[in-house]
C-alpha positions in Angstrom: 0.0 0.0 0.0 1.4 3.4 -1.0 1.2 6.2 1.5 1.0 9.9 0.7 4.1 11.4 2.1 4.7 15.1 1.8 8.1 15.9 0.4 10.6 17.6 2.8 11.0 21.3 2.2 14.7 20.6 1.9 14.3 17.8 -0.6 15.4 18.6 -4.1 18.0 21.1 -3.0 21.5 20.7 -4.4 23.8 18.9 -2.0 25.8 22.1 -1.2 22.7 24.1 -0.4 21.2 21.2 1.6 24.4 21.0 3.7 24.2 24.7 4.4 20.5 24.5 5.4 21.1 21.6 7.7 23.9 23.4 9.5 21.9 26.6 9.8 19.0 24.7 11.3 21.3 23.0 13.7 22.8 26.3 14.8 19.3 27.6 15.4 18.5 24.5 17.5 21.6 24.9 19.5 20.7 28.5 20.4 17.1 27.8 21.1 17.8 24.6 23.1 20.5 26.1 25.4 19.4 26.3 29.1 19.8 29.5 31.0 18.1 31.1 34.0 15.9 33.0 31.7 15.2 30.0 29.5 15.3 26.9 31.7 13.4 24.7 29.2 11.7 21.7 30.9 14.1 21.7 33.9 13.4 23.1 37.4 16.9 23.7 38.7 17.2 24.7 42.3 19.3 27.7 41.1 20.9 28.8 37.8 23.2 31.7 38.2 23.6 34.8 36.0 25.4 34.1 32.8 25.3 30.3 33.2 24.5 28.3 30.1 24.0 24.6 29.4 24.8 23.9 25.8 22.3 22.0 23.6 21.9 19.1 23.4 22.1 18.4 27.1 23.0 15.0 28.5 20.9 13.2 31.1 19.5 15.7 33.6 17.4 14.6 36.6 17.0 15.6 40.2 17.4 19.2 39.0 15.5 20.5 42.1 18.6 19.6 44.1 21.2 21.0 41.7 22.6 24.5 42.2 24.7 26.2 39.4 26.7 29.3 40.2 27.2 32.4 38.0 28.9 32.3 34.6 29.2 28.6 34.4 29.9 26.9 31.0 28.3 23.5 30.7 29.2 21.8 27.4 27.0 19.7 25.2 25.9 16.3 26.3 26.9 16.9 29.9 25.1 14.7 32.4 24.1 16.3 35.8 22.1 14.0 38.2 21.0 14.2 41.8 19.8 10.9 43.3 20.1 7.3 42.2 17.1 7.7 39.8 14.5 10.3 38.8 11.5 11.2 40.9 13.1 10.7 44.3 12.5 13.1 47.2 16.0 14.0 48.3 15.0 16.4 51.2 15.4 20.1 51.7 19.2 20.5 50.9 21.1 20.8 47.7 22.8 17.6 46.5 25.0 18.9 43.7 26.6 22.4 43.8 28.7 24.1 41.2 30.4 27.3 42.2 30.9 30.4 40.0 32.8 30.2 36.8 32.8 26.4 36.5 33.5 24.8 33.1 32.4 21.3 32.3 33.7 19.9 29.0 31.6 18.1 26.4 30.3 14.7 27.6 31.3 15.1 31.2 29.2 13.4 34.0 28.6 14.7 37.5 26.7 12.2 39.6 25.6 13.0 43.1 23.8 10.7 45.5 22.2 12.4 48.4 22.8 15.6 50.5 25.0 13.5 52.9 27.0 12.2 49.9 26.8 15.1 47.5 29.2 16.7 45.1 30.5 20.2 45.6 32.7 21.9 43.0 34.4 25.2 43.9 34.7 28.4 42.0 36.6 28.5 38.7 37.1 24.8 38.4 37.8 23.8 34.7 37.1 20.3 33.4 38.1 18.9 30.0 35.9 16.7 28.0 34.5 13.4 29.3 35.4 14.0 33.0 33.5 11.7 35.4 32.8 12.9 38.9 30.7 10.7 41.2 29.8 10.4 44.9 28.4 6.8 44.5 29.9 3.7 43.2 29.2 0.0 42.9 30.2 -2.4 45.7 31.2 -6.0 45.2 31.2 -7.4 48.8 29.0 -10.4 47.9 30.9 -12.6 45.4 27.7 -14.6 44.6 25.6 -11.6 43.6 25.9 -9.5 40.4 27.9 -6.4 41.1 25.3 -4.2 39.5 22.6 -5.5 41.9 24.6 -4.8 45.1 23.9 -1.7 47.2 26.4 1.0 46.2 28.8 2.8 48.5 28.5 6.6 48.7 30.7 9.4 50.1 30.8 13.2 49.5 33.1 14.6 46.9 34.7 18.1 47.1 36.8 19.8 44.4 38.6 22.9 45.5 38.4 26.2 43.8 40.7 26.9 40.8 41.4 23.3 40.0 41.8 21.8 36.5 40.7 18.3 35.6 42.1 16.9 32.3 40.2 14.9 29.7 38.8 11.6 30.9 39.7 12.1 34.5 37.6 10.1 37.1 36.9 11.4 40.6 35.6 8.6 42.9 33.4 8.8 46.1 35.1 10.3 49.1 37.7 12.3 47.1 38.6 15.7 48.4 40.7 17.8 46.1 42.4 21.0 47.5 42.6 24.4 45.8 44.3 24.8 42.4 45.0 21.1 42.0 45.7 19.6 38.6 44.4 16.2 37.6 46.1 14.7 34.6 44.1 13.3 31.7 42.8 9.8 32.4 43.7 9.9 36.1 41.5 8.1 38.7 41.3 10.0 41.9 40.3 8.9 45.3 41.1 10.1 48.8 42.8 13.4 49.8 44.7 15.6 47.3 46.5 18.6 48.9 46.4 22.2 47.6 48.6 23.1 44.6 49.4 19.5 43.7 49.5 17.7 40.4 48.2 14.1 40.4 48.4 11.5 37.6 47.9 7.8 37.1 45.3 5.1 38.1 45.1 5.2 41.0 46.3 8.9 41.0 49.4 9.9 42.9 51.0 13.2 43.5 53.7 13.8 40.9 54.4 17.5 41.6 53.7 20.0 44.5 54.2 23.7 45.1 56.2 24.6 48.2 56.1 28.2 49.4 59.9 28.3 49.9 61.1 26.0 47.0 58.4 26.5 44.4 57.4 23.6 42.3 58.9 20.3 43.2 60.1 18.8 40.9 60.6 22.0 38.9 58.5 22.8 35.9 60.0 21.7 32.6 58.9 24.8 30.7 58.9 28.5 31.5 55.6 30.1 32.5 53.6 31.4 29.6 53.6 35.2 29.1 50.0 36.6 29.3 48.8 38.6 26.3 48.7 42.3 27.2 45.3 43.9 27.3 44.1 45.5 24.2 46.1 43.4 21.8 44.0 42.2 18.8 44.2 38.8 17.2 45.5 40.4 14.0 48.4 41.9 15.9 49.2 38.5 17.4 49.2 36.8 14.0 51.5 39.6 12.7 54.0 38.9 15.5 53.9 35.2 14.9 55.1 35.6 11.3 53.7 34.8 7.9 53.8 31.0 8.4 51.6 31.1 11.5 48.3 29.2 11.1 45.2 31.4 11.1 42.1 30.8 13.3 40.6 28.6 10.6 43.5 26.1 11.1 41.9 25.0 14.3 45.2 24.3 16.1 45.3 23.3 19.8 45.8 26.9 20.8 42.6 28.1 19.1 39.5 28.7 21.0 36.0 28.2 19.6 35.8 31.8 18.4 39.3 31.7 16.8 41.1 33.6 19.6 44.2 32.1 21.2 43.1 29.8 24.1 43.9 31.2 27.6 45.1 27.8 28.6 47.4 27.2 25.7 50.9 26.2 26.9 50.0 25.5 30.5 52.1 22.9 32.3 50.0 19.9 33.2 52.6 17.6 34.7 
């Protein structure tokens, strides 16, 4: 049996025009689907701060009544934020998942908080690369005769100190407490206490570098500190200083930000 199907308004377009139309529609969807305090969409967050934006498409979001997002946070696409073991639970009067001001969560990251007693707190100006996983609950395997996924999990609060940087694919397990300005190397698995101004790497993570008020970084950094770009310098002036062979913003090198400007984190020492 033949069905009457109306042709798509985009059908019949040349491939090049069709590609442009699809990308234009997707950009409009990204703008319209982003979540902010003024446009929360279907989500009832406990708090969304000024200037905070969750990129579209969002990952899994539930328990938003117990999630607080500070001011000027950047939440990448496909980021999962959850409070509680499953949707539709009553978690009480207190927040379970808290993000401070200026927090950045890279694409595909997960922040999973259990309860107010075993929640997740991320301090101000914490930057996370893509696919970082932070959780305050984890499977247990005490009973060798029962499937691990069916055993009651263990939970413990997680705290990440202000100013820290977590590299791509880092995992932070229940009970972890990271100090201020800590650096977690890409792929590291963190549990337990991490002191202020420390660099940790490995699985399980261990301290590979620390800052001492008298001796500085121990062991010493391998590269000199980057020189900040003076205020008022334009991207055209920077390219002129780099020389004629320097790649432009379209090259998409590792030091290029999404808008083509040099990344503020380019050249940082990460252990």
